[in-house]
Structure formats: structure tokens, C-alpha cells
C-alpha positions as CSV (number, residue, x, y, z in Angstrom):
1,X,0.0,-0.2,-0.1
2,X,3.2,2.3,-0.2
3,X,2.6,5.3,-2.7
4,X,4.6,5.3,-5.7
5,X,5.1,8.8,-5.5
6,X,6.1,9.0,-2.1
7,X,10.1,9.3,-2.9
8,X,10.1,12.8,-2.5
9,X,9.5,14.7,0.8
10,X,6.3,16.6,1.0
11,X,6.3,20.1,1.9
12,X,6.1,21.0,5.5
13,X,2.6,22.6,5.1
14,X,1.3,19.8,3.2
15,X,2.7,17.2,5.7
16,X,0.8,19.1,8.4
17,X,-2.5,19.4,6.5
18,X,-2.4,15.5,5.2
19,X,-1.9,14.5,8.6
20,X,-4.9,16.4,9.6
21,X,-7.2,15.2,6.8
22,X,-6.3,11.6,7.5
23,X,-6.5,11.8,11.0
24,X,-10.0,13.0,10.7
25,X,-11.0,10.0,8.5
26,X,-9.3,7.7,10.8
27,X,-11.6,9.5,14.0
28,X,-14.9,8.7,11.9
29,X,-14.2,5.5,11.5
30,X,-12.9,4.8,15.1
31,X,-15.9,6.7,16.4
32,X,-18.5,4.6,14.6
33,X,-17.4,1.6,16.5
34,X,-18.7,2.7,19.6
35,X,-20.7,5.9,19.2
36,X,-23.9,3.9,18.4
37,X,-23.8,1.6,21.5
38,X,-25.5,4.0,24.3
39,X,-27.9,5.2,21.3
40,X,-29.2,1.4,20.8
41,X,-32.4,1.7,23.6
42,X,-33.2,4.8,21.6
43,X,-33.0,3.1,18.0
44,X,-35.0,0.2,19.5
45,X,-38.2,2.0,19.9
46,X,-38.0,4.5,17.1
47,X,-37.5,1.4,14.7
48,X,-39.7,-1.0,16.5
49,X,-36.9,-3.7,17.2
50,X,-36.5,-6.2,19.5
51,X,-33.7,-6.3,22.0
52,X,-31.8,-8.8,20.2
53,X,-32.3,-7.3,16.7
54,X,-31.2,-3.9,17.5
55,X,-27.9,-5.2,18.3
56,X,-27.5,-6.2,14.3
57,X,-26.8,-2.0,14.2
58,X,-23.4,-3.2,15.6
59,X,-22.7,-6.8,14.4
60,X,-23.7,-5.6,10.7
61,X,-20.9,-2.9,10.8
62,X,-18.3,-5.3,12.4
63,X,-18.8,-7.9,10.0
64,X,-18.8,-5.8,7.0
65,X,-15.7,-4.1,8.0
66,X,-13.9,-7.4,8.9
67,X,-14.9,-8.9,5.3
68,X,-13.5,-5.6,3.2
69,X,-10.8,-5.1,5.4
70,X,-8.3,-7.7,3.5
71,X,-9.4,-5.8,0.1
72,X,-7.6,-2.6,1.1
73,X,-4.0,-3.5,-0.3
74,X,-5.4,-4.9,-3.6
75,X,-7.8,-1.9,-4.2
76,X,-4.8,0.5,-3.9
77,X,-2.7,-1.6,-6.1
78,X,-5.7,-1.6,-8.8
79,X,-7.0,1.9,-8.5
80,X,-4.3,3.8,-6.7
81,X,-4.2,4.8,-2.8
82,X,-5.5,8.2,-3.3
83,X,-8.4,7.4,-5.2
84,X,-9.2,4.3,-2.9
85,X,-8.9,6.8,0.2
86,X,-11.4,9.5,-1.4
87,X,-14.1,6.7,-2.5
88,X,-13.9,5.2,1.1
89,X,-14.3,8.6,2.7
90,X,-17.2,9.4,0.4
91,X,-18.9,6.2,0.6
92,X,-18.7,6.2,4.3
93,X,-20.2,9.7,4.7
94,X,-23.0,8.7,2.5
95,X,-23.7,5.6,4.0
96,X,-23.7,7.3,7.6
97,X,-26.5,9.9,6.1
98,X,-28.5,6.7,5.2
99,X,-28.1,5.5,8.6
100,X,-29.4,8.7,9.9
101,X,-32.4,8.7,7.4
102,X,-33.4,5.2,8.2
103,X,-36.9,4.3,8.9
104,X,-36.7,0.5,9.4
105,X,-34.4,-1.9,10.8
106,X,-33.9,-3.2,7.6
107,X,-32.7,0.2,6.2
108,X,-30.3,1.0,8.9
109,X,-28.8,-2.8,8.9
110,X,-28.2,-2.1,4.9
111,X,-26.7,1.1,5.7
112,X,-24.3,-0.1,8.4
113,X,-23.2,-2.8,6.0
114,X,-22.3,-0.1,3.7
115,X,-20.5,2.0,6.4
116,X,-18.5,-1.0,7.3
117,X,-17.4,-2.0,3.5
118,X,-16.3,1.9,3.1
119,X,-14.9,2.4,6.4
120,X,-12.9,-0.7,6.3
121,X,-9.9,0.7,4.4
122,X,-9.8,4.2,6.4
123,X,-7.4,2.9,9.4
124,X,-5.3,1.1,7.4
125,X,-4.8,3.7,4.8
126,X,-4.4,6.3,7.3
127,X,-1.3,4.5,8.7
128,X,-0.1,3.9,5.2
129,X,-0.1,7.4,4.4
130,X,1.3,8.7,7.9
131,X,4.4,6.3,7.0
132,X,4.5,7.6,3.5
133,X,4.8,11.4,4.3
134,X,7.3,11.1,7.1
135,X,10.9,10.3,6.9
136,X,12.0,7.2,8.6
137,X,13.2,8.7,11.9
138,X,10.0,10.2,12.6
139,X,7.8,6.9,11.7
140,X,7.6,6.4,15.9
141,X,6.1,10.0,16.4
142,X,3.8,9.5,13.1
143,X,2.6,6.1,14.8
144,X,1.8,8.1,18.1
145,X,-0.2,10.2,16.3
146,X,-2.1,7.4,14.5
147,X,-2.5,5.7,17.7
148,X,-4.2,8.6,19.5
149,X,-6.7,9.1,16.7
150,X,-7.6,5.4,16.7
151,X,-8.2,5.7,20.6
152,X,-10.3,8.6,20.2
153,X,-13.1,6.4,19.3
154,X,-13.3,4.1,22.4
155,X,-12.7,7.4,24.8
156,X,-15.1,10.1,23.0
157,X,-17.4,7.7,21.4
158,X,-19.6,6.8,24.3
159,X,-20.0,10.3,25.6
160,X,-20.3,11.7,22.4
161,X,-23.1,9.5,21.6
162,X,-24.8,9.9,24.8
163,X,-24.9,13.7,24.3
164,X,-25.9,13.8,20.8
165,X,-28.9,11.3,21.8
166,X,-30.0,13.3,24.4
167,X,-29.7,16.8,23.1
168,X,-31.0,15.9,19.6
169,X,-31.7,12.6,18.5
170,X,-30.1,9.1,17.7
171,X,-29.8,10.0,13.9
172,X,-27.0,12.5,14.8
173,X,-24.7,9.9,16.0
174,X,-24.4,9.3,12.2
175,X,-24.9,12.7,11.1
176,X,-21.7,13.9,13.0
177,X,-19.7,12.2,10.3
178,X,-20.7,14.4,7.5
179,X,-19.0,17.6,8.5
180,X,-15.9,15.7,9.9
181,X,-15.9,13.4,6.9
182,X,-16.4,16.4,4.3
183,X,-13.3,18.1,5.9
184,X,-11.2,14.8,5.7
185,X,-12.4,14.6,1.8
186,X,-11.2,18.0,0.9
187,X,-8.1,17.7,2.4
188,X,-7.2,14.2,0.7
189,X,-8.5,15.7,-2.5
190,X,-6.0,18.7,-1.9
191,X,-3.0,17.8,-0.3
192,X,-2.4,14.1,-0.8
193,X,-0.5,13.4,-4.4
194,X,-2.0,11.4,-7.1
195,X,-0.6,8.1,-7.3
196,X,-0.7,5.6,-10.4
197,X,-2.0,2.3,-9.9
198,X,0.5,-0.5,-9.9
199,X,-1.7,-3.4,-10.8
200,X,1.0,-6.1,-9.9
201,X,-0.9,-7.6,-6.9
202,X,-3.0,-11.1,-7.7
203,X,-6.3,-11.4,-5.6
204,X,-7.9,-14.7,-4.5
205,X,-11.5,-13.5,-5.4
206,X,-13.1,-16.8,-5.2
207,X,-11.6,-17.6,-2.0
208,X,-12.4,-14.2,-0.4
209,X,-16.1,-14.6,-1.8
210,X,-16.4,-18.2,-0.4
211,X,-14.9,-17.0,3.0
212,X,-17.3,-13.8,3.0
213,X,-20.2,-16.0,2.3
214,X,-19.5,-18.4,5.2
215,X,-19.0,-15.4,7.7
216,X,-22.3,-13.7,6.4
217,X,-24.1,-16.9,6.8
218,X,-22.8,-17.5,10.4
219,X,-23.8,-14.1,11.5
220,X,-27.2,-14.3,10.1
221,X,-28.0,-17.8,11.8
222,X,-26.5,-16.1,15.2
223,X,-28.2,-13.1,14.9
224,X,-31.6,-14.9,13.9
225,X,-31.7,-18.1,15.2
226,X,-33.3,-17.1,18.9
227,X,-36.2,-15.3,16.9
228,X,-36.5,-18.5,14.5
229,X,-36.4,-20.8,17.0
230,X,-33.1,-22.1,15.7
231,X,-33.5,-25.2,13.6
232,X,-36.9,-25.4,14.1
233,X,-36.9,-23.0,11.1
234,X,-36.4,-23.5,7.4
235,X,-34.3,-20.1,7.2
236,X,-31.8,-21.3,10.0
237,X,-31.3,-24.4,8.2
238,X,-30.7,-22.6,4.8
239,X,-28.1,-20.4,6.7
240,X,-26.5,-23.5,8.1
241,X,-26.2,-25.3,4.8
242,X,-24.7,-22.1,3.0
243,X,-22.1,-21.7,5.9
244,X,-21.1,-25.3,5.6
245,X,-20.8,-25.4,1.7
246,X,-19.2,-22.1,1.7
247,X,-16.7,-23.2,4.3
248,X,-16.0,-26.5,2.5
249,X,-15.3,-24.5,-0.8
250,X,-13.2,-22.1,0.6
251,X,-11.0,-25.2,2.5
252,X,-10.7,-27.2,-0.7
253,X,-10.0,-24.2,-2.6
254,X,-7.1,-23.2,-0.2
255,X,-5.7,-26.6,0.2
256,X,-5.7,-27.1,-3.9
257,X,-4.0,-23.6,-4.7
258,X,-0.3,-23.4,-4.4
259,X,1.0,-21.5,-1.4
260,X,0.9,-17.7,-1.6
261,X,-1.8,-17.8,-4.5
262,X,-5.0,-18.1,-2.3
263,X,-6.6,-15.9,0.3
264,X,-5.5,-17.8,3.4
265,X,-2.1,-19.3,3.4
266,X,-2.7,-22.7,5.3
267,X,1.3,-22.6,6.1
268,X,0.2,-20.0,8.6
269,X,-1.7,-22.8,10.9
270,X,2.0,-24.3,11.1
271,X,3.0,-21.6,13.4
272,X,1.9,-22.2,16.8
273,X,2.4,-18.8,17.9
274,X,0.4,-17.4,15.4
275,X,-2.7,-20.0,15.8
276,X,-2.7,-19.3,19.7
277,X,-2.6,-15.6,19.0
278,X,-5.5,-16.2,17.1
279,X,-7.4,-17.8,19.7
280,X,-6.4,-14.9,22.0
281,X,-7.6,-12.2,19.7
282,X,-10.6,-14.1,19.1
283,X,-11.4,-13.9,23.2
284,X,-10.3,-10.0,23.3
285,X,-12.6,-9.0,20.5
286,X,-15.6,-11.0,22.2
287,X,-14.8,-9.7,25.6
288,X,-14.5,-6.5,24.5
289,X,-17.0,-5.6,22.3
290,X,-19.6,-7.8,24.1
291,X,-19.1,-5.5,27.3
292,X,-19.4,-2.3,25.1
293,X,-22.7,-3.6,23.9
294,X,-24.2,-4.9,27.0
295,X,-23.3,-2.2,29.7
296,X,-25.1,0.7,28.0
297,X,-28.3,-1.4,27.6
298,X,-28.0,-2.3,31.0
299,X,-27.6,1.1,32.4
300,X,-30.4,2.8,30.5
301,X,-33.1,-0.2,30.3
302,X,-32.6,-1.4,34.1
303,X,-31.3,1.7,36.0
304,X,-33.2,4.4,34.2
305,X,-29.7,6.1,33.0
306,X,-30.3,9.0,30.4
307,X,-28.0,8.1,27.2
308,X,-25.8,11.0,27.9
309,X,-24.8,9.8,31.5
310,X,-24.7,6.4,30.2
311,X,-21.7,7.2,27.8
312,X,-20.1,9.3,30.4
313,X,-19.8,6.2,32.8
314,X,-18.9,3.8,29.9
315,X,-16.3,6.3,28.6
316,X,-13.5,5.5,31.0
317,X,-13.1,2.0,29.5
318,X,-11.3,3.7,26.3
319,X,-9.5,5.6,28.6
320,X,-8.4,2.8,30.6
321,X,-7.2,0.9,27.2
322,X,-5.1,3.9,26.2
323,X,-3.3,4.1,29.7
324,X,-2.5,0.2,29.4
325,X,-1.3,0.4,26.2
326,X,1.1,3.6,27.1
327,X,2.1,1.6,30.2
328,X,2.8,-1.5,28.3
329,X,4.9,0.1,25.5
330,X,7.6,1.0,28.3
331,X,7.4,-2.8,29.6
332,X,7.7,-4.6,26.2
333,X,11.1,-5.7,25.7
334,X,11.9,-5.6,29.5
335,X,9.2,-8.1,30.7
336,X,8.6,-11.8,29.3
337,X,5.6,-11.4,26.9
338,X,4.0,-14.0,28.5
339,X,4.0,-12.3,32.0
340,X,2.8,-9.1,30.5
341,X,-0.3,-11.0,28.7
342,X,-0.9,-13.3,31.9
343,X,-1.1,-9.7,34.2
344,X,-3.4,-8.2,31.2
345,X,-5.8,-11.2,31.0
346,X,-5.9,-11.6,34.9
347,X,-6.8,-8.0,35.2
348,X,-9.8,-8.2,32.5
349,X,-10.8,-11.3,34.3
350,X,-11.0,-9.0,37.8
351,X,-13.1,-6.6,35.9
352,X,-15.5,-9.2,34.9
353,X,-15.6,-10.5,38.4
354,X,-16.5,-7.0,39.5
355,X,-19.3,-6.7,36.8
356,X,-20.9,-10.2,37.9
357,X,-21.2,-8.4,41.4
358,X,-23.5,-5.8,39.9
359,X,-27.0,-5.1,41.3
360,X,-30.1,-3.2,40.3
361,X,-28.9,-0.7,43.3
362,X,-25.1,0.0,41.8
363,X,-23.8,3.6,41.3
364,X,-22.0,5.0,38.6
365,X,-18.5,4.7,40.5
366,X,-19.0,0.8,40.3
367,X,-19.4,1.1,36.4
368,X,-16.5,3.6,36.1
369,X,-14.2,1.5,38.0
370,X,-14.9,-1.9,36.6
371,X,-14.7,-0.5,33.0
372,X,-11.5,1.4,33.6
373,X,-9.9,-1.6,35.0
374,X,-11.1,-3.9,32.1
375,X,-9.6,-1.1,29.8
376,X,-6.4,-1.1,31.5
377,X,-6.2,-5.0,31.3
378,X,-7.2,-5.1,27.7
379,X,-4.9,-2.2,26.9
380,X,-2.0,-4.6,28.7
381,X,-2.7,-7.4,26.1
382,X,-2.9,-5.5,22.9
383,X,0.8,-4.9,22.0
384,X,2.4,-8.0,23.7
385,X,-0.2,-10.2,22.0
386,X,0.5,-8.4,18.5
387,X,4.3,-9.0,19.1
388,X,4.0,-12.7,20.2
389,X,1.6,-13.5,17.4
390,X,4.1,-12.6,14.7
391,X,7.3,-13.1,16.4
392,X,8.0,-16.5,14.8
393,X,6.1,-15.4,11.6
394,X,8.3,-14.9,8.2
395,X,8.3,-11.2,6.9
396,X,6.9,-12.7,3.6
397,X,3.6,-14.1,5.5
398,X,3.4,-11.0,7.9
399,X,1.0,-9.1,5.6
400,X,-1.3,-11.6,5.1
401,X,-1.2,-12.9,8.6
402,X,-2.1,-9.3,10.0
403,X,-5.3,-9.3,7.8
404,X,-6.4,-12.8,9.1
405,X,-5.8,-11.8,12.6
406,X,-7.7,-8.4,12.0
407,X,-10.4,-10.7,10.5
408,X,-10.6,-13.1,13.4
409,X,-10.8,-10.3,15.9
410,X,-13.7,-8.9,14.0
411,X,-15.2,-12.2,13.8
412,X,-15.0,-12.6,17.5
413,X,-16.7,-9.4,18.2
414,X,-19.6,-9.9,16.0
415,X,-20.0,-13.4,17.5
416,X,-19.5,-12.1,20.8
417,X,-22.1,-9.4,20.6
418,X,-24.9,-11.9,19.0
419,X,-24.0,-14.6,21.7
420,X,-24.3,-12.5,24.6
421,X,-27.6,-10.9,23.3
422,X,-29.1,-14.0,22.6
423,X,-28.4,-15.4,26.1
424,X,-29.6,-12.2,27.5
425,X,-32.8,-12.6,25.9
426,X,-33.4,-16.3,26.5
427,X,-31.9,-16.4,30.2
428,X,-34.5,-13.2,31.0
429,X,-37.4,-15.4,29.8
430,X,-36.2,-18.3,31.8
431,X,-35.6,-16.3,34.8
432,X,-38.8,-14.6,34.4
433,X,-40.7,-17.8,34.4
434,X,-38.7,-19.1,37.4
435,X,-39.4,-16.1,39.8
436,X,-43.0,-15.8,38.5
437,X,-43.6,-19.3,40.1
438,X,-42.8,-17.7,43.3
439,X,-45.3,-14.9,42.9
440,X,-48.5,-16.3,44.8
441,X,-51.2,-14.7,47.1
442,X,-49.9,-17.2,49.7
443,X,-46.2,-15.5,49.7
444,X,-45.8,-14.1,53.0
445,X,-43.3,-11.3,51.8
446,X,-46.1,-9.9,49.6
447,X,-48.5,-9.6,53.0
448,X,-45.6,-7.2,54.4
449,X,-46.5,-3.7,55.1
450,X,-45.6,-1.2,52.3
451,X,-45.2,-4.4,49.8
452,X,-48.7,-5.3,49.6
453,X,-50.2,-1.9,48.9
454,X,-47.6,-1.7,45.8
455,X,-47.2,-5.2,44.7
456,X,-50.7,-6.9,45.4
457,X,-51.4,-9.8,43.3
458,X,-55.3,-9.2,44.1
459,X,-55.1,-6.3,42.0
460,X,-54.3,-5.5,38.4
461,X,-52.3,-2.4,38.8
462,X,-50.5,-4.7,41.8
463,X,-49.9,-7.6,39.1
464,X,-48.7,-5.0,36.5
465,X,-46.1,-3.4,39.1
466,X,-45.0,-7.1,40.0
467,X,-44.6,-7.9,36.4
468,X,-42.2,-4.9,35.9
469,X,-40.1,-5.7,39.0
470,X,-40.0,-9.6,37.9
471,X,-38.8,-8.3,34.5
472,X,-36.3,-6.1,36.1
473,X,-34.7,-8.7,38.3
474,X,-34.8,-11.4,35.6
475,X,-33.0,-9.1,33.1
476,X,-30.2,-8.4,35.8
477,X,-29.6,-11.9,36.2
478,X,-29.6,-12.8,32.5
479,X,-26.7,-9.5,32.5
480,X,-24.8,-11.2,35.1
481,X,-24.9,-14.7,33.6
482,X,-23.3,-13.1,30.4
483,X,-20.7,-11.4,32.5
484,X,-19.9,-14.9,34.3
485,X,-19.9,-16.3,30.7
486,X,-17.2,-13.9,29.7
487,X,-15.4,-14.4,32.9
488,X,-14.9,-18.3,32.4
489,X,-14.0,-17.5,28.7
490,X,-11.1,-15.4,29.7
491,X,-9.8,-17.6,32.5
492,X,-9.8,-20.8,30.1
493,X,-7.4,-19.3,27.5
494,X,-5.0,-18.4,30.3
495,X,-3.2,-21.7,30.1
496,X,-2.9,-21.4,26.5
497,X,0.1,-19.0,27.5
498,X,2.7,-21.8,27.6
499,X,2.2,-22.4,24.0
500,X,3.5,-18.8,23.0
501,X,7.1,-18.4,22.5
502,X,8.5,-14.9,23.4
503,X,9.8,-12.5,20.6
504,X,13.4,-12.2,20.2
505,X,15.0,-9.0,20.9
506,X,14.6,-6.3,18.3
507,X,11.8,-8.3,16.7
508,X,9.5,-6.3,14.7
509,X,6.0,-5.6,16.2
510,X,3.1,-5.6,13.8
511,X,0.2,-4.0,15.6
512,X,-3.4,-5.0,14.4
513,X,-5.3,-1.4,14.1
514,X,-8.4,-3.0,14.4
515,X,-7.9,-4.4,18.2
516,X,-7.4,-0.7,19.2
517,X,-10.6,0.5,18.0
């Protein structure tokens, strides 16, 4: 993805303007990974969607970005870096407008798919351009600027999304991309030099298509399975068959093509560090995004928090991630990578244990501290995990390895969100039925003064109040079940640290940009 004309240095003014322009493009893409989370309950009512359906707004964006990210290098080779960048920004802004104008769940999911497709190239392109326009001795500071831009999303996204939703409408969490994206488009068009397409890269379109179809079918199955009564529905069977056939075709195609000519190089699976790293980043993606999807809905749906307050109390998670990454940057190379990973996952597990202690009487400080601690833990994991994953991978396979690494992280995120929402709906129904069995006139608790007047089963008003309270209690238990599941998954991967070989001193670190969003 290097620019053909990057041999001559840019004028100082142009370098500054290019940096500002591409960072604006980075920010709108990073923001959209978190800004919609706190607006989901408002979208749910406006679009007449159920609790598990509204999460399609998140998973559709993540899946589309995961599938489209590996296309970035081929698109730049085919059409040129500047043209690809401009089309990506313009498409992302137009898709954002369509999201804001959506009048139904189907429309916003389709618009979010487009947003993910066009936005997939923005972060890797911004990284590539920053490296191109700066001399080698300034690459460190350039990547520091790039990293800060990427981290703006997790830090400002929830707060900005909550404020826009409360002050204006949930639609403004998408419309905000228009002015920022327009400035980015103008700066890229004005200041980045045009580069000619090289057209030397061969792309395995069949492998890409079959893998994309398999991922899409898997996501549809997970998103709609609960609603369709799983395999009691013909739709679920169709999705499962498409998934199985596409995956079989992909595996057969990959195995038959010569190494290096397929979308996925099977030689990557022979590297134990790389395979273990994929499993770890899958869990990181699952835990990170599932928690970010669950917490705002819990705060607004059960605690009655306004969207702006929910955004404020969840924002420290992103700040904690940034602090963890800054800390681990100083420790990497001095402390064994496995120790850093173990500490990071242990801190993440501790934060999830804190979340498992939540009650309906929790205060904002409980959410702030657990979120910040989880952010620190995950921040400690990102850089050493990337270093360990690619430590024993040959340079020739590193580009493909990073693309698959990012893809697996995104798949983990989308599966995690779909899984926790499915379990949330299912367990809420189960616990509601279990708790309701104990609500009878003979229950001595209901005869106590103060309770009998408000929750009397003998009156319609009392029954309605009882149903509301039982639903809240059942939903809280279901949220806790989700947190327990994520805690167990985090603990279960810890023994796999013994499979990782620490990187050699001075080994290059390929950091997954998507992991930081």
C-alpha cells in the first residue's frame, strides 16, 4: 500500500494538512465502532426492534468491516491509494447519512453494512499514508499520532453518542460524520499527491467470496437463530447449509492452490505462536465488544440512566485501554511477553468478576471503575499479543497474517455481541418464568406492610407492578450470566500462554489496528 510517488518529501505545510485530513478520516471510522452503543435503546423504540434485533446495527458494521479490510491492499494496487482513500471517505459519509435517515431496522442494517465496507480501508490507509509522508526517523512519532487518533473512538464515542442522543436524536450519531468526513475528503483531495495504479497484485477473489459468504451466513444464523427458534426454522437450516458449503469450498480451494496464491495461506496454521495468538485475539474481541454492547443497554434499560450519563460512565473503559497501552509500551522488551499477557488477562478477568457483582442498586462509580480496570487489562494485552503472534512468522507472510488476525478479531467481536444478546433474551425469559412461579397470594413476603399496597397480586395495578419488577430482576440475572460467561472464557485461555514463544529482542511488532478500535 506504499505510494509510488512517496520518494520525494512533502512540503512541511502539506505534511501537516495531510496529517490532519487523514486523522479526521481515522476518527470518524474509530468513533463509529462505539458511538452507536449508547443510542441502541433509543433506536430500538424508534425502529420497532426487539433487544436482540437492534444489535444487528453493531454486528453488521463489524462483519462488513472484517470482510472488506483484506481488500485494502488490492484496491490500492488496482486503483491507486488516493482514489481508494477518497472513495472510502465519500462512501462512508454517504452511508452515514443513510443510517441517519433510516426508517426501519432493515434500512439501517443495510446502511451499516455499507458503512463497514467503505470504512474498512480508512484506518489502514491512514497508517500507510502517515508512514509514507514522514521520514523513517519520524515514524515513531507518526505512529504515536495515529494511535491517539484510533483511541479517540473508544474514549469519546460513548460520551459524544450519549450527548447527541439526549440533546438531539440518535440519528445525529451518524450525521456527525458528515462535517468531519467532508473536511477529511477535501484535505485528502487537495493535499495528497495522486498516485498511479501499479496493478501487480493478484487477488484470490474466489477464496475471498466463499469466506465472506461463510462469515455472513454464520452471522445471520447467530443473529436470527433465537428469533427463528433455531433449527425449527427453515431459514436457519438454509443459513447453516450455506455456511457449511461455503466453508467447504473455501477449505478445498485453499488446499488445492499453491502456497501464496490463495486468500488464506495454510502455512500460517503451522505456526503455533500465530494460531495461539488468533485464539487470544478472538477472545479479546468477544469480551471487549460484548461488554461495550451490554453495559449501555443495562444502564439505560434497568437503571434508567439517560443516554448522556450512560455514555459518560462507560467512556473510562477507552481511557483505561489507552493508559494500559502506554504502560505496556514501556515494559515490552523488558518483561517476558507471557507475563505481560497473563497480567493483562488477569486484570480483565478481575474486572469481569466485579461486573458479576452488579445489582439493581449499583452506582455510577461501580461501572466507571470496573470499565476502567477492564480497559487497562485489555490495553496491556494488545501490544504484547501482537508481538508474540508475529514473533516467529516470516516477513513474507506477515502482511497476510495481519489481515487474518484482524479478521478473526472482528469475527470474535460480532459473534460475541450476537451470543451475549441471544443469551440475554433467552435467560431473561427463563428467569422471569422461574421468579414468577414464586409470586402467589400465599407468599408471606407479599403480605408485609408497604409491599402489599404496591405489589398486590389481587389487583391489576399490583400485578402490573409485579411483572415490571420481576422482569427487571430477571434481566439483571441474565446480564450477570453474560458477565460470568465472559469471565470463564477469559480464564480458560490463560493456560494457553505456555504455548507462546516470546519474541526475540528487536523483533518487529505488527500491531493490529482493528484491535485498538
